[in-house]
N, C-alpha and C positions, 0 to 999 in steps of 0.2 A: 624116602625123603626125610631130611633132618628138619625138625621143627625148632625154630629159635625161641628160647625161653626169655621173656622180658624180665630182666632183673632190676629195672629202675625202681626207685623207692616211691615215685609218684606214678600210679597207674589208674587210668580212668577209661570208661567206655567212650566210644565215638560220640554217643549222645551227650554224655557229660562234657566232653571237650567242646562240642558245638554250642552248648549253653554258655560256656565261659569265654570262648574266643570269638572275635569278630570273623567274618568270612575270610579276609586276607590272612589273618593270623592262623586260622585253621588250615588254609591252603598251604601255607609255608611250613608251619610246625608239624602238622599231622599228615599232610599229603606230600611232603617233600617238594613243595612248589617253590617258585622264585618270584619275587616282586620285580616290577620294571626298574631298571637302573635309574638313579637320580629321583626316585619317587618318594623316598623316605625322608621325613624331616630330621631324623637322627643322623643322616649323612652329614649334616652341617652342624651337629651338636659339638660344642667346644668347651663347655663348662666342666669343672672338676666334678667327679661323681663316679657312679657305678652303673654299668649296663647289666640288666637282669634278664632272665628268660621270661618272655611274655606269657608263657604257659604256666610255670610253677613258681616264679620268683627267685630262682637260684641265681646268686651273683655270678656273673660270667667274666666280665672284662672291667678293669679299672680304666677310667677315661684317660689316664696318663699314657696308656698303651695304644690309644687311637691315633691314626694318622690319615692324611689325605692320599689315597692311593690312585685317585683318578678313575677308579673302576665304576663308580656310581652307587656303590654300596658301602655302608660303614665298615671300615677296615681297622684291624688291630694287629699288633705284632706279637701279642702273647695273651692267652687267657689266664684267669686266676687258677691257682693250683687245684687240681681235681675237679674243676667246674665243667669241663667238656670231655667228650669221648669222640673217637673217630672211627670211621669204617670206609671200606672201599666202595666207590660209587661208579658203576660202569654204564650209567645211562647216557643218553645223548651222544652215542658213538665215540666216547672217550672214557678214560679212567681217571677219576679225581678222588680226592680224599674228602669225604663228607664229615662235617662237624655237627655233633648233636649235644644237647644238654645232658649232662651226666645224671641228673636227678629224674627228669621225666622222659628223656629220649627224644624230645622235640628236635626236628631238623632246624639248624641255624644257618647253614651255608656250607662253604668249602674252605679248605686251607691250601695255599699254594706256596712254593719255595722261592718266591720272588719279592719278599718283603724287606724292610729295612733292618739294619743292625739294631739290637744285638742278636736277634734270633734268626733273621733272614726269612721269617714266615709272614704271610699275608692271610690273616683270618678274615675272609670276605663274607660278611654276615648280612642276612636280610634284616632290614630295620623292623619289619613286621614281627619278627621273632624276638625282638628286644623291647625292653622298657628301660627308661633312664631315670635314675634317682640322683638329683643334684646333691653334692656335698655341701652341707650348711656350715 
């Protein structure tokens, strides 16, 4: 059996994560869960600013790349450079591309090839995995 070595710069025990995250954030970020569609207030966020990882604060998406996908989750056509990583996710009887925070490894959501130009990508993110910082 090959053991995966965690190379993320932010590493904490599950006890530490549980102290810092609310139950839904922990479910999504650490247990690879999904929030219900249309349940996040960030789905309707339209102000200029930056979306950060709710776990470690890593800047992930510029609000200028957010768009209304109709999926029920905050969607973006491009992450900030070096902000996210991806891996193959074969759960739920399908293969998808999982998106995680490059800094702490927290599960953010999935990316699909049905987004708008210029990238054609839809980064479908869980609002519980994000925090928004309005540009002042």
